[in-house]
C-alpha positions as CSV (number, residue, x, y, z in Angstrom):
1,M,-24.4,20.8,-18.9
2,I,-24.3,17.5,-17.0
3,Q,-21.6,16.1,-19.3
4,S,-19.4,19.2,-18.8
5,I,-19.7,18.9,-15.0
6,R,-18.7,15.2,-15.2
7,G,-15.8,16.1,-17.4
8,F,-14.7,18.9,-15.0
9,R,-15.0,16.4,-12.1
10,A,-12.9,13.9,-14.0
11,L,-10.3,16.6,-14.6
12,I,-10.2,17.5,-10.9
13,V,-9.9,13.9,-9.8
14,A,-7.1,13.3,-12.3
15,G,-5.3,16.4,-10.9
16,L,-5.7,15.2,-7.3
17,V,-4.4,11.8,-8.2
18,G,-1.4,13.5,-9.8
19,L,-0.8,15.5,-6.6
20,T,-0.7,12.3,-4.5
21,S,1.7,10.6,-6.8
22,S,5.5,11.3,-6.8
23,G,4.9,14.4,-9.0
24,C,4.1,15.2,-12.5
25,T,7.1,13.4,-14.1
26,D,6.9,9.9,-15.6
27,S,8.2,7.6,-12.8
28,K,10.0,5.3,-15.4
29,A,11.8,8.3,-16.9
30,Q,12.6,9.6,-13.4
31,A,14.1,6.2,-12.4
32,E,16.2,6.1,-15.6
33,S,17.5,9.6,-15.0
34,L,18.5,8.8,-11.4
35,S,19.9,5.3,-12.2
36,G,23.5,4.9,-11.0
37,I,23.7,8.0,-8.8
38,A,24.1,6.2,-5.5
39,P,27.5,4.7,-4.6
40,E,27.5,0.9,-4.6
41,G,26.1,-0.4,-1.4
42,A,24.8,3.0,-0.2
43,E,22.2,2.4,2.6
44,I,20.3,5.1,4.4
45,T,18.0,4.8,7.4
46,V,15.2,7.3,7.3
47,Y,13.1,8.4,10.3
48,L,9.7,9.7,9.4
49,T,6.1,9.8,10.7
50,P,3.7,7.1,9.4
51,T,1.3,9.6,7.7
52,C,3.7,11.7,5.7
53,G,3.1,11.3,2.0
54,C,5.9,13.6,0.8
55,C,8.4,11.6,2.8
56,S,7.3,8.5,0.9
57,G,7.9,10.4,-2.3
58,W,11.4,11.3,-1.2
59,I,12.1,7.7,-0.3
60,E,11.0,6.6,-3.7
61,H,13.4,9.2,-5.2
62,M,16.3,7.8,-3.2
63,R,15.4,4.2,-4.2
64,A,15.2,5.2,-7.9
65,A,18.7,6.6,-7.5
66,G,20.0,3.2,-6.2
67,F,20.0,3.8,-2.5
68,T,18.8,1.1,-0.2
69,V,16.4,2.8,2.2
70,N,15.4,1.5,5.6
71,T,12.5,3.2,7.3
72,V,11.8,3.8,11.0
73,Y,8.4,5.2,11.8
74,Q,8.0,7.6,14.8
75,D,5.2,9.7,16.0
76,N,7.5,12.6,16.9
77,L,10.8,13.2,15.1
78,T,12.1,16.2,17.1
79,E,13.9,14.1,19.7
80,T,15.7,12.1,17.0
81,Q,16.5,15.2,14.9
82,H,18.0,16.9,18.0
83,R,19.9,13.7,19.0
84,L,21.4,13.6,15.5
85,G,22.5,17.3,15.8
86,V,20.1,18.9,13.3
87,P,19.9,22.6,14.0
88,D,16.4,23.9,14.6
89,D,16.5,26.3,11.7
90,V,17.0,23.5,9.1
91,L,14.4,21.1,10.4
92,S,12.0,19.4,7.9
93,C,9.7,16.4,8.0
94,H,12.1,13.4,7.9
95,V,15.7,12.7,8.7
96,G,18.1,10.1,7.5
97,V,21.5,8.7,8.5
98,I,24.0,7.4,6.0
99,D,27.7,6.7,6.6
100,N,27.8,8.8,9.8
101,Y,26.2,11.8,7.9
102,V,22.7,13.2,8.6
103,V,20.4,14.0,5.7
104,E,17.5,16.3,6.8
105,G,14.5,16.8,4.5
106,H,14.0,16.7,0.8
107,V,17.7,16.7,-0.3
108,P,18.2,15.5,-3.9
109,A,19.9,12.1,-4.3
110,E,22.6,13.8,-6.4
111,D,23.6,16.0,-3.4
112,V,23.7,13.0,-1.0
113,A,25.9,11.1,-3.5
114,R,28.2,14.1,-3.8
115,M,28.5,14.3,0.0
116,L,29.5,10.6,0.1
117,R,32.0,11.1,-2.7
118,E,33.7,14.2,-1.3
119,R,33.4,13.3,2.4
120,P,33.4,16.9,3.7
121,Q,34.0,17.7,7.4
122,I,30.3,18.3,8.2
123,A,27.6,16.6,10.2
124,G,25.1,16.6,7.4
125,I,23.1,18.3,4.7
126,A,19.5,19.6,4.7
127,V,16.8,21.3,2.8
128,P,15.0,23.3,5.4
129,G,11.2,23.3,5.5
130,M,9.0,21.8,2.7
131,V,10.1,23.5,-0.6
132,T,7.9,22.9,-3.6
133,G,9.8,21.1,-6.4
134,T,12.3,19.3,-4.2
135,P,12.2,15.4,-4.5
136,G,9.0,14.2,-2.9
137,M,7.5,17.7,-3.0
138,E,6.8,17.9,-6.7
139,S,3.5,19.4,-7.9
140,M,1.7,19.2,-11.2
141,F,0.9,22.9,-10.7
142,S,4.4,24.2,-10.2
143,H,7.9,23.8,-11.6
144,G,9.2,24.3,-8.1
145,D,10.8,27.1,-6.2
146,P,14.5,27.8,-6.1
147,Y,16.1,26.3,-3.0
148,D,19.4,25.7,-1.3
149,V,20.8,22.5,0.2
150,V,22.7,23.6,3.3
151,S,25.4,21.8,5.2
152,F,25.7,22.0,9.0
153,D,28.5,21.0,11.4
154,S,28.5,19.7,15.0
155,N,28.5,23.3,16.2
156,G,25.3,24.1,14.3
157,E,27.0,26.3,11.8
158,V,25.0,26.3,8.5
159,R,26.4,27.1,5.0
160,V,25.1,26.7,1.5
161,Y,26.2,23.4,0.1
162,E,24.4,23.5,-3.3
163,S,21.9,25.8,-4.9
164,H,19.1,24.6,-7.1
165,R,17.5,27.2,-9.4
């Protein structure tokens, strides 16, 4: 009985460690699959709170894709998000600026790279909220929820930019 309880505890601890990592995927395999996505010299400044673990996961995702990431820690992001023109209905937990575009939340590196390649007439792109399965929000207990990356313009008009199913 004692051995089975210890085994169960070890299983729980291993699961919790997996939750606090960057997800259930092998980080080396993830880095290899993302390699070369970022345009050469792509540099993003990310504003985040000092205690947000999922933001750190997203930053690692961006670095694995080849982006240079500069971080600016703030206790309250709302003022920065509003100054950058992020509409209230697409707010998330961190915001980045790259080549005069805004990137709000857990947007996949592939979508950021696409925006930089295509140069659409938008203010930025976002994944509203905190969607399970987005970069930085991976879970060993879920394959993730379907989600949309949305674009927004300087007037606050929001449209679907890319769907992930």
